[in-house]
C-alpha positions in Angstrom: -25.7 41.3 -7.9 -26.6 40.0 -4.4 -25.3 42.2 -1.5 -21.8 41.6 -0.2 -23.0 39.8 3.0 -24.4 37.1 0.9 -20.8 35.9 0.8 -19.6 36.6 4.4 -16.2 38.3 4.5 -16.1 38.7 0.5 -17.2 41.7 -1.3 -18.6 41.2 -5.0 -19.0 43.7 -7.5 -19.6 43.7 -11.2 -18.3 46.7 -13.3 -19.6 48.2 -16.7 -16.5 46.4 -18.4 -17.9 43.1 -17.9 -15.2 42.4 -15.2 -16.5 41.3 -11.6 -14.1 41.8 -8.6 -14.1 39.4 -5.6 -12.4 41.0 -2.6 -11.5 38.9 0.4 -11.8 41.2 3.4 -10.2 39.7 6.6 -7.1 41.8 6.4 -4.2 41.8 7.1 -3.6 38.0 6.6 -6.9 36.8 5.2 -6.3 33.3 6.6 -8.1 30.4 4.6 -11.1 29.2 6.4 -14.2 27.3 5.4 -16.4 30.5 5.4 -13.8 32.1 2.9 -14.0 29.1 0.7 -17.6 28.7 1.0 -18.2 32.3 0.2 -16.0 32.3 -2.8 -17.7 29.1 -4.3 -21.0 30.8 -3.9 -19.9 33.9 -5.5 -18.3 32.0 -8.4 -21.4 30.3 -8.9 -23.5 33.5 -9.0 -21.1 35.0 -11.6 -21.3 32.1 -13.7 -25.0 32.9 -13.9 -24.7 36.5 -14.3 -24.5 37.5 -18.0 -22.8 40.8 -17.1 -19.6 39.0 -16.1 -17.2 37.8 -18.3 -14.0 37.7 -16.3 -13.2 37.9 -12.6 -10.6 39.4 -10.5 -9.9 37.9 -7.3 -8.0 39.9 -4.7 -7.8 40.5 -1.2 -7.8 43.5 1.3 -4.7 44.3 3.7 -1.0 43.2 3.5 -1.4 39.7 2.3 -3.4 37.7 -0.3 -3.8 34.9 1.8 -1.3 33.7 4.6 -2.6 30.1 4.4 -3.9 28.4 7.5 -4.1 29.9 11.1 -2.2 27.4 13.3 -2.0 29.6 16.2 -4.1 27.4 18.0 -2.0 24.5 17.2 1.1 26.4 18.3 -0.6 26.9 21.6 -1.4 23.3 22.1 -5.2 24.2 22.0 -6.2 22.5 18.6 -6.6 18.7 17.8 -7.0 17.3 14.2 -10.7 16.7 15.1 -11.5 20.3 16.0 -9.3 22.5 13.9 -11.2 25.2 12.1 -9.9 24.8 8.5 -10.8 20.8 8.8 -13.6 21.1 6.1 -12.2 23.5 3.7 -11.5 20.7 1.3 -15.1 19.9 1.6 -16.0 23.1 -0.2 -12.6 23.6 -2.4 -13.5 21.4 -5.2 -16.6 23.7 -6.0 -14.0 26.4 -6.9 -12.8 24.5 -9.8 -16.2 23.6 -11.1 -17.4 26.9 -12.2 -16.6 28.5 -15.7 -15.4 31.8 -16.1 -11.8 33.0 -16.1 -10.3 34.3 -13.1 -7.3 36.8 -12.7 -5.7 36.7 -9.4 -4.1 39.9 -8.0 -1.3 38.8 -5.4 0.4 41.0 -2.9 2.3 40.0 0.2 2.0 36.3 1.1 0.3 33.5 -0.7 1.4 30.9 1.5 0.3 27.1 1.9 -3.3 27.1 1.3 -2.8 30.8 -0.1 -0.9 29.5 -2.8 -3.4 27.0 -3.6 -6.2 29.8 -3.3 -4.1 31.7 -6.0 -3.9 28.6 -8.3 -7.6 28.5 -8.4 -7.2 31.5 -10.9 -6.3 31.1 -14.4 -3.8 33.6 -14.2 -1.7 35.5 -11.5 -0.6 39.2 -11.6 1.6 40.0 -8.7 3.9 42.6 -7.1 7.7 42.2 -6.4 6.9 42.1 -2.7 4.8 39.1 -3.1 6.1 35.9 -1.3 4.8 32.2 -2.5 5.6 29.1 -0.5 4.1 25.4 -0.3 5.4 25.3 3.4 3.5 22.3 4.3 6.7 19.7 4.4 8.1 22.4 6.8 5.1 22.0 9.1 5.7 18.4 9.0 2.6 17.2 6.9 1.2 16.8 3.3 0.4 19.6 1.1 -3.5 20.3 0.2 -5.7 22.8 -1.7 -5.3 20.7 -4.7 -1.5 21.8 -4.9 -0.8 18.2 -6.2 -2.8 19.0 -9.3 -2.4 22.9 -9.9 1.2 23.4 -9.1 2.9 21.0 -11.7 0.5 22.6 -14.4 1.7 25.9 -13.5 5.6 25.4 -13.1 6.2 22.0 -14.5 6.9 18.5 -12.6 10.4 19.4 -11.4 9.7 22.9 -9.9 6.6 21.8 -8.3 8.4 19.0 -6.5 11.3 21.5 -5.5 8.8 23.9 -3.9 6.7 21.0 -2.1 9.7 19.1 -1.0 11.7 22.3 0.4 8.7 24.5 1.3 11.1 27.4 0.5 9.9 30.8 -0.1 10.2 32.5 -3.4 9.8 36.2 -4.5 7.6 37.7 -7.1 10.5 37.8 -9.5 11.3 34.2 -8.9 7.6 33.1 -9.3 7.6 35.1 -12.6 10.8 33.5 -14.0 9.3 30.0 -13.3 5.8 30.7 -14.8 3.9 30.8 -11.4 3.1 34.3 -12.0 2.2 35.7 -15.5 2.8 39.5 -14.8 4.7 41.3 -12.4 3.8 45.0 -11.6 4.5 47.7 -9.0 2.4 47.1 -5.9 0.6 50.4 -6.4 -0.4 49.3 -9.7 -1.5 45.8 -8.9 -5.3 45.9 -8.9 -5.6 47.9 -12.0 -2.9 45.7 -13.9 -5.1 42.6 -13.0 -8.3 44.3 -14.0 -6.8 45.3 -17.5 -5.5 41.7 -17.7 -9.3 40.7 -17.0 -10.6 43.2 -19.4 -8.7 41.9 -22.3 -10.3 38.7 -21.8 -13.8 40.2 -21.5 -13.5 41.7 -24.9 -13.4 38.5 -26.5 -16.6 36.5 -27.3 -17.9 35.2 -23.7 -19.2 32.0 -25.1 -16.0 31.3 -27.0 -13.8 31.8 -23.8 -15.8 29.6 -21.5 -15.8 26.9 -24.1 -12.1 27.3 -24.7 -11.6 27.1 -20.9 -13.4 24.1 -20.4 -11.6 22.3 -23.3 -8.2 23.4 -22.2 -8.7 22.5 -18.5 -10.1 19.0 -19.7 -10.9 16.7 -16.7 -9.9 19.3 -14.0 -13.0 19.0 -12.1 -12.7 15.0 -11.8 -9.1 15.3 -11.0 -9.6 18.0 -8.3 -12.2 15.6 -6.4 -9.8 12.6 -6.6 -6.7 14.7 -5.7 -8.6 16.4 -2.7 -9.5 12.9 -1.3 -5.8 11.7 -1.5 -4.3 14.9 0.0 -7.1 14.9 2.8 -6.1 11.4 3.8 -2.3 12.2 4.0 -2.9 15.3 5.9 -4.9 13.7 8.6 -2.5 11.0 8.8 0.6 13.1 9.2 -1.1 15.6 11.7 -1.0 12.7 14.3 2.9 12.7 14.1 5.5 14.1 16.3 6.7 15.8 13.3 3.6 17.8 12.7 3.7 19.0 16.4 7.5 20.1 16.0 6.8 21.7 12.6 4.2 24.0 14.1 6.1 24.6 17.3 9.2 25.5 15.2 7.1 27.9 13.1 5.7 29.9 16.1 9.1 30.0 17.6 10.6 31.2 14.4 13.3 28.6 14.2 14.1 25.7 11.9 12.3 22.5 12.9 14.2 19.3 14.1 12.1 16.7 12.7 12.6 13.0 13.9 10.7 10.9 11.3 8.1 10.1 13.8 
């Protein structure tokens, strides 16, 4: 396996048990960025071509799995839709859904916004009770992204997906387990090993069969992802020019409820 620097702020390792680990190393928040998504895509492509790897654990160092986008520049009034650093994340995101090997995400702390979307790149999620999940885009005044239009309804059903997207409310690990967003809930100190044990169970199965089954079950997912990304990006760009977007980001920075005007 190539050195970790090949993937930027991601460390990649393949164990003797045929389970690879990809760790995001931008603690404590592990904010989403073009570099993170690009490095993850490159790692997944390389692991697709590595016969030692049969399943993957996706995890993150620090307090949070992924706290979503870093909007601090927006809150300070220093960023615009044309220069925000995450503007090309979607140009890389579709690559995450085009690879073939199963992924188990180990989720601690926040998986918020694009961080929730990142967790849903995985086939399965193992989380700690302290984990928090939210599709908080509407509370920020704009459209959701990171393919949540496709992945969230598949995980929790159409009704729950709409509830989470419309309200932007934050749910606990227990709530996430109850609605099917999380597959296992384990104590925080057991999180990594539980995710790895889950991945090892997959890795014991015939690798050609697993990748074939995964491709069949996911169906037209790669093509769907491309069309969904295009739609989400158009709507995000449109709504980022509104007063509501500015108010949403300002309210988040000031830790208060937003006062939206519909403009």
